[in-house]
N, CA, C and O atoms as a GROMACS GRO file, in nm:
protein
  304
    1MET      N    1   8.162   4.688  21.318
    1MET     CA    2   8.075   4.618  21.225
    1MET      C    3   8.155   4.506  21.159
    1MET      O    4   8.269   4.526  21.117
    2SER      N    5   8.094   4.391  21.151
    2SER     CA    6   8.163   4.277  21.091
    2SER      C    7   8.152   4.280  20.939
    2SER      O    8   8.068   4.350  20.883
    3ARG      N    9   8.236   4.203  20.876
    3ARG     CA   10   8.237   4.193  20.729
    3ARG      C   11   8.104   4.138  20.678
    3ARG      O   12   8.055   4.181  20.573
    4VAL      N   13   8.046   4.044  20.752
    4VAL     CA   14   7.919   3.985  20.711
    4VAL      C   15   7.810   4.092  20.707
    4VAL      O   16   7.732   4.097  20.612
    5ASP      N   17   7.805   4.177  20.809
    5ASP     CA   18   7.705   4.284  20.814
    5ASP      C   19   7.721   4.379  20.696
    5ASP      O   20   7.622   4.419  20.636
    6SER      N   21   7.844   4.415  20.663
    6SER     CA   22   7.865   4.509  20.554
    6SER      C   23   7.829   4.445  20.420
    6SER      O   24   7.776   4.513  20.332
    7ASP      N   25   7.857   4.315  20.401
    7ASP     CA   26   7.819   4.247  20.278
    7ASP      C   27   7.667   4.236  20.266
    7ASP      O   28   7.612   4.251  20.157
    8ASN      N   29   7.600   4.211  20.377
    8ASN     CA   30   7.453   4.204  20.374
    8ASN      C   31   7.393   4.339  20.339
    8ASN      O   32   7.298   4.346  20.261
    9ALA      N   33   7.446   4.445  20.397
    9ALA     CA   34   7.396   4.579  20.366
    9ALA      C   35   7.423   4.613  20.220
    9ALA      O   36   7.339   4.672  20.153
   10ARG      N   37   7.539   4.576  20.172
   10ARG     CA   38   7.574   4.601  20.032
   10ARG      C   39   7.482   4.522  19.938
   10ARG      O   40   7.438   4.575  19.836
   11LEU      N   41   7.453   4.398  19.972
   11LEU     CA   42   7.362   4.317  19.892
   11LEU      C   43   7.222   4.379  19.889
   11LEU      O   44   7.160   4.384  19.783
   12ARG      N   45   7.173   4.425  20.002
   12ARG     CA   46   7.041   4.490  20.007
   12ARG      C   47   7.039   4.614  19.919
   12ARG      O   48   6.942   4.637  19.847
   13ARG      N   49   7.144   4.694  19.924
   13ARG     CA   50   7.152   4.815  19.842
   13ARG      C   51   7.154   4.780  19.694
   13ARG      O   52   7.085   4.843  19.614
   14LEU      N   53   7.234   4.679  19.657
   14LEU     CA   54   7.241   4.638  19.517
   14LEU      C   55   7.110   4.577  19.470
   14LEU      O   56   7.073   4.593  19.353
   15ARG      N   57   7.040   4.507  19.556
   15ARG     CA   58   6.909   4.452  19.518
   15ARG      C   59   6.810   4.563  19.489
   15ARG      O   60   6.733   4.555  19.394
   16ARG      N   61   6.811   4.668  19.572
   16ARG     CA   62   6.722   4.782  19.546
   16ARG      C   63   6.756   4.847  19.413
   16ARG      O   64   6.667   4.880  19.335
   17LEU      N   65   6.884   4.867  19.387
   17LEU     CA   66   6.929   4.927  19.262
   17LEU      C   67   6.889   4.841  19.143
   17LEU      O   68   6.839   4.892  19.042
   18GLY      N   69   6.910   4.711  19.154
   18GLY     CA   70   6.873   4.620  19.047
   18GLY      C   71   6.723   4.619  19.023
   18GLY      O   72   6.678   4.614  18.909
   19HIS      N   73   6.646   4.623  19.130
   19HIS     CA   74   6.500   4.623  19.118
   19HIS      C   75   6.452   4.744  19.037
   19HIS      O   76   6.362   4.731  18.954
   20ARG      N   77   6.512   4.860  19.060
   20ARG     CA   78   6.476   4.980  18.984
   20ARG      C   79   6.509   4.966  18.836
   20ARG      O   80   6.449   5.033  18.752
   21LYS      N   81   6.605   4.879  18.805
   21LYS     CA   82   6.645   4.858  18.666
   21LYS      C   83   6.583   4.732  18.606
   21LYS      O   84   6.616   4.694  18.494
   22GLY      N   85   6.493   4.667  18.680
   22GLY     CA   86   6.427   4.547  18.630
   22GLY      C   87   6.513   4.422  18.637
   22GLY      O   88   6.497   4.331  18.556
   23LEU      N   89   6.603   4.417  18.735
   23LEU     CA   90   6.694   4.304  18.750
   23LEU      C   91   6.684   4.247  18.892
   23LEU      O   92   6.653   4.319  18.986
   24THR      N   93   6.710   4.118  18.904
   24THR     CA   94   6.707   4.051  19.034
   24THR      C   95   6.840   3.983  19.060
   24THR      O   96   6.897   3.919  18.972
   25ILE      N   97   6.890   3.997  19.182
   25ILE     CA   98   7.012   3.928  19.224
   25ILE      C   99   6.969   3.798  19.291
   25ILE      O  100   6.894   3.799  19.388
   26LEU      N  101   7.019   3.688  19.238
   26LEU     CA  102   6.989   3.556  19.293
   26LEU      C  103   7.110   3.506  19.371
   26LEU      O  104   7.225   3.531  19.334
   27THR      N  105   7.082   3.433  19.479
   27THR     CA  106   7.190   3.374  19.558
   27THR      C  107   7.169   3.224  19.565
   27THR      O  108   7.056   3.175  19.557
   28THR      N  109   7.278   3.152  19.580
   28THR     CA  110   7.270   3.007  19.591
   28THR      C  111   7.222   2.969  19.731
   28THR      O  112   7.257   3.033  19.830
   29LYS      N  113   7.142   2.865  19.737
   29LYS     CA  114   7.090   2.819  19.866
   29LYS      C  115   7.194   2.737  19.943
   29LYS      O  116   7.205   2.747  20.065
   30LYS      N  117   7.270   2.657  19.868
   30LYS     CA  118   7.372   2.572  19.930
   30LYS      C  119   7.510   2.614  19.882
   30LYS      O  120   7.525   2.651  19.766
   31PRO      N  121   7.609   2.611  19.968
   31PRO     CA  122   7.746   2.640  19.922
   31PRO      C  123   7.790   2.538  19.818
   31PRO      O  124   7.771   2.418  19.835
   32ASP      N  125   7.850   2.587  19.711
   32ASP     CA  126   7.898   2.501  19.603
   32ASP      C  127   8.050   2.508  19.602
   32ASP      O  128   8.106   2.617  19.589
   33PRO      N  129   8.118   2.395  19.614
   33PRO     CA  130   8.265   2.398  19.616
   33PRO      C  131   8.326   2.447  19.485
   33PRO      O  132   8.443   2.488  19.484
   34LYS      N  133   8.250   2.444  19.374
   34LYS     CA  134   8.302   2.493  19.246
   34LYS      C  135   8.306   2.646  19.241
   34LYS      O  136   8.382   2.703  19.163
   35VAL      N  137   8.226   2.711  19.324
   35VAL     CA  138   8.220   2.857  19.327
   35VAL      C  139   8.318   2.906  19.433
   35VAL      O  140   8.300   2.884  19.552
   36VAL      N  141   8.424   2.974  19.387
   36VAL     CA  142   8.528   3.019  19.479
   36VAL      C  143   8.497   3.158  19.532
   36VAL      O  144   8.481   3.176  19.653
   37ASN      N  145   8.488   3.256  19.445
   37ASN     CA  146   8.461   3.395  19.485
   37ASN      C  147   8.332   3.440  19.420
   37ASN      O  148   8.336   3.500  19.313
   38GLY      N  149   8.222   3.413  19.479
   38GLY     CA  150   8.096   3.452  19.419
   38GLY      C  151   7.979   3.404  19.500
   38GLY      O  152   7.975   3.417  19.622
   39GLY      N  153   7.883   3.347  19.428
   39GLY     CA  154   7.763   3.301  19.494
   39GLY      C  155   7.640   3.376  19.449
   39GLY      O  156   7.534   3.363  19.510
   40TYR      N  157   7.654   3.457  19.341
   40TYR     CA  158   7.543   3.540  19.296
   40TYR      C  159   7.525   3.529  19.145
   40TYR      O  160   7.619   3.500  19.071
   41MET      N  161   7.400   3.552  19.101
   41MET     CA  162   7.367   3.566  18.960
   41MET      C  163   7.274   3.685  18.947
   41MET      O  164   7.203   3.721  19.041
   42LEU      N  165   7.275   3.746  18.830
   42LEU     CA  166   7.188   3.860  18.800
   42LEU      C  167   7.098   3.820  18.685
   42LEU      O  168   7.146   3.775  18.581
   43SER      N  169   6.966   3.836  18.703
   43SER     CA  170   6.872   3.797  18.598
   43SER      C  171   6.774   3.910  18.570
   43SER      O  172   6.746   3.994  18.655
   44ALA      N  173   6.721   3.909  18.446
   44ALA     CA  174   6.620   4.007  18.405
   44ALA      C  175   6.484   3.963  18.457
   44ALA      O  176   6.449   3.846  18.446
   45ASP      N  177   6.408   4.056  18.512
   45ASP     CA  178   6.278   4.024  18.569
   45ASP      C  179   6.177   3.979  18.462
   45ASP      O  180   6.101   3.885  18.486
   46GLU      N  181   6.176   4.044  18.348
   46GLU     CA  182   6.076   4.013  18.245
   46GLU      C  183   6.098   3.878  18.178
   46GLU      O  184   6.003   3.804  18.154
   47THR      N  185   6.223   3.846  18.148
   47THR     CA  186   6.253   3.725  18.070
   47THR      C  187   6.312   3.613  18.154
   47THR      O  188   6.322   3.499  18.107
   48PHE      N  189   6.351   3.642  18.275
   48PHE     CA  190   6.419   3.547  18.364
   48PHE      C  191   6.553   3.500  18.308
   48PHE      O  192   6.609   3.401  18.354
   49LYS      N  193   6.604   3.571  18.208
   49LYS     CA  194   6.733   3.536  18.148
   49LYS      C  195   6.845   3.578  18.242
   49LYS      O  196   6.844   3.688  18.297
   50VAL      N  197   6.943   3.489  18.261
   50VAL     CA  198   7.058   3.520  18.344
   50VAL      C  199   7.152   3.611  18.266
   50VAL      O  200   7.192   3.578  18.154
   51ILE      N  201   7.186   3.724  18.323
   51ILE     CA  202   7.268   3.824  18.257
   51ILE      C  203   7.414   3.812  18.299
   51ILE      O  204   7.504   3.834  18.219
   52LEU      N  205   7.435   3.777  18.425
   52LEU     CA  206   7.569   3.774  18.481
   52LEU      C  207   7.577   3.664  18.586
   52LEU      O  208   7.484   3.646  18.665
   53GLY      N  209   7.688   3.592  18.587
   53GLY     CA  210   7.713   3.494  18.692
   53GLY      C  211   7.678   3.351  18.658
   53GLY      O  212   7.675   3.266  18.748
   54ASP      N  213   7.653   3.320  18.531
   54ASP     CA  214   7.621   3.182  18.496
   54ASP      C  215   7.738   3.110  18.431
   54ASP      O  216   7.727   2.990  18.401
   55ARG      N  217   7.848   3.178  18.407
   55ARG     CA  218   7.965   3.117  18.345
   55ARG      C  219   8.088   3.148  18.429
   55ARG      O  220   8.100   3.263  18.472
   56PRO      N  221   8.176   3.059  18.455
   56PRO     CA  222   8.188   2.922  18.405
   56PRO      C  223   8.095   2.825  18.477
   56PRO      O  224   8.067   2.717  18.424
   57VAL      N  225   8.046   2.861  18.596
   57VAL     CA  226   7.950   2.778  18.668
   57VAL      C  227   7.839   2.870  18.720
   57VAL      O  228   7.863   2.990  18.737
   58PRO      N  229   7.720   2.817  18.746
   58PRO     CA  230   7.614   2.902  18.802
   58PRO      C  231   7.656   2.966  18.934
   58PRO      O  232   7.731   2.907  19.012
   59TYR      N  233   7.607   3.084  18.957
   59TYR     CA  234   7.633   3.161  19.079
   59TYR      C  235   7.781   3.194  19.096
   59TYR      O  236   7.835   3.186  19.207
   60SER      N  237   7.846   3.230  18.987
   60SER     CA  238   7.989   3.259  18.994
   60SER      C  239   8.021   3.408  19.002
   60SER      O  240   8.138   3.444  19.008
   61ALA      N  241   7.920   3.494  19.001
   61ALA     CA  242   7.946   3.638  19.008
   61ALA      C  243   7.969   3.680  19.154
   61ALA      O  244   7.908   3.626  19.246
   62SER      N  245   8.056   3.777  19.171
   62SER     CA  246   8.079   3.834  19.304
   62SER      C  247   7.997   3.962  19.318
   62SER      O  248   7.945   4.013  19.219
   63LEU      N  249   7.987   4.013  19.439
   63LEU     CA  250   7.918   4.141  19.459
   63LEU      C  251   7.989   4.253  19.385
   63LEU      O  252   7.924   4.345  19.336
   64ASP      N  253   8.122   4.247  19.377
   64ASP     CA  254   8.197   4.348  19.302
   64ASP      C  255   8.157   4.348  19.155
   64ASP      O  256   8.139   4.454  19.095
   65GLN      N  257   8.143   4.231  19.096
   65GLN     CA  258   8.105   4.221  18.956
   65GLN      C  259   7.963   4.272  18.934
   65GLN      O  260   7.937   4.341  18.835
   66ILE      N  261   7.874   4.240  19.024
   66ILE     CA  262   7.736   4.286  19.011
   66ILE      C  263   7.730   4.437  19.027
   66ILE      O  264   7.657   4.505  18.954
   67GLU      N  265   7.805   4.489  19.123
   67GLU     CA  266   7.807   4.634  19.144
   67GLU      C  267   7.861   4.706  19.021
   67GLU      O  268   7.809   4.810  18.981
   68ALA      N  269   7.966   4.651  18.961
   68ALA     CA  270   8.022   4.711  18.840
   68ALA      C  271   7.921   4.706  18.725
   68ALA      O  272   7.912   4.801  18.647
   69TYR      N  273   7.845   4.599  18.714
   69TYR     CA  274   7.745   4.587  18.608
   69TYR      C  275   7.632   4.688  18.628
   69TYR      O  276   7.588   4.753  18.533
   70LEU      N  277   7.585   4.699  18.751
   70LEU     CA  278   7.474   4.790  18.779
   70LEU      C  279   7.516   4.937  18.776
   70LEU      O  280   7.432   5.025  18.754
   71ASP      N  281   7.644   4.964  18.796
   71ASP     CA  282   7.700   5.098  18.792
   71ASP      C  283   7.615   5.199  18.870
   71ASP      O  284   7.540   5.277  18.811
   72PRO      N  285   7.626   5.196  19.001
   72PRO     CA  286   7.543   5.283  19.083
   72PRO      C  287   7.560   5.433  19.056
   72PRO      O  288   7.472   5.512  19.088
   73ASP      N  289   7.671   5.473  18.998
   73ASP     CA  290   7.691   5.615  18.964
   73ASP      C  291   7.606   5.659  18.847
   73ASP      O  292   7.595   5.778  18.821
   74ASP      N  293   7.545   5.564  18.776
   74ASP     CA  294   7.469   5.593  18.655
   74ASP      C  295   7.318   5.587  18.682
   74ASP      O  296   7.240   5.558  18.591
   75GLU      N  297   7.277   5.615  18.806
   75GLU     CA  298   7.135   5.609  18.839
   75GLU      C  299   7.060   5.720  18.769
   75GLU      O  300   7.111   5.830  18.747
   76GLU      N  301   6.934   5.688  18.735
   76GLU     CA  302   6.849   5.787  18.668
   76GLU      C  303   6.781   5.875  18.769
   76GLU      O  304   6.705   5.964  18.731
   0.00000   0.00000   0.00000
């Protein structure tokens, strides 16, 4: 299995987890040279407020950061 496949599977799993918590993982459409290790933002479904990944530049959160925020071990 390639790294791309495992990242895609991980992203799908985190999106499902976020959906259950009322959160959406957003990805950038175009590669941004300012974003080194990331490419994701986390936003609240009700308010559309960005919770993670908007600082220092948009889409700066990594999957590791999103996973840590969602804390999959803390599922209800």
